[in-house]
C-alpha positions in Angstrom: 52.7 52.4 95.9 55.0 50.5 98.3 58.0 51.0 96.1 58.3 54.8 96.5 57.5 54.7 100.2 60.2 52.1 100.7 62.7 54.1 98.7 61.9 57.2 100.7 62.4 55.3 104.0 65.7 53.9 102.8 66.9 57.3 101.7 66.0 58.8 105.1 67.7 56.0 107.0 70.9 56.0 104.9 73.8 57.6 106.8 76.3 58.2 104.0 74.9 61.7 103.3 75.8 63.1 106.7 79.1 61.3 106.7 80.1 63.1 103.4 79.1 66.4 104.9 81.2 65.8 108.0 84.2 64.9 105.9 83.7 68.1 103.8 83.6 70.2 107.0 86.6 68.5 108.4 88.6 69.0 105.2 87.6 72.7 105.1 88.9 73.2 108.7 92.2 71.4 107.9 92.7 73.6 104.8 92.0 76.7 106.8 94.5 75.6 109.4 97.1 75.0 106.8 96.5 78.4 105.1 96.8 80.1 108.5 100.0 78.3 109.4 101.6 79.0 106.0 100.7 82.6 106.2 102.1 82.9 109.7 105.4 81.1 108.8 105.7 82.9 105.4 106.3 86.3 107.0 109.0 84.9 109.3 110.7 83.2 106.5 110.7 86.4 104.4 112.2 88.3 107.2 114.9 85.6 107.7 115.9 85.6 104.0 116.0 89.4 103.9 118.3 89.5 106.9 120.5 86.8 105.4 120.6 88.6 102.1 121.7 91.9 103.7 124.3 90.1 105.8 125.8 88.3 102.9 125.8 91.5 100.8 127.6 93.3 103.6 130.2 90.5 104.0 131.0 90.4 100.3 131.2 94.2 100.0 128.3 94.5 97.5 
């Protein structure tokens, strides 16, 4: 009977479970930040390339 109780105590005292959860939450926040940054920059890059394309087209007479 001591064996299951000892295993249960060891499981409850082990700290690797919460650490994995913390890393998963941190990774999710980093991914969300990257997606937000890429989405924000993407619109500006599209506008820049459109402006350059129309400028180059006007300069070459197309």
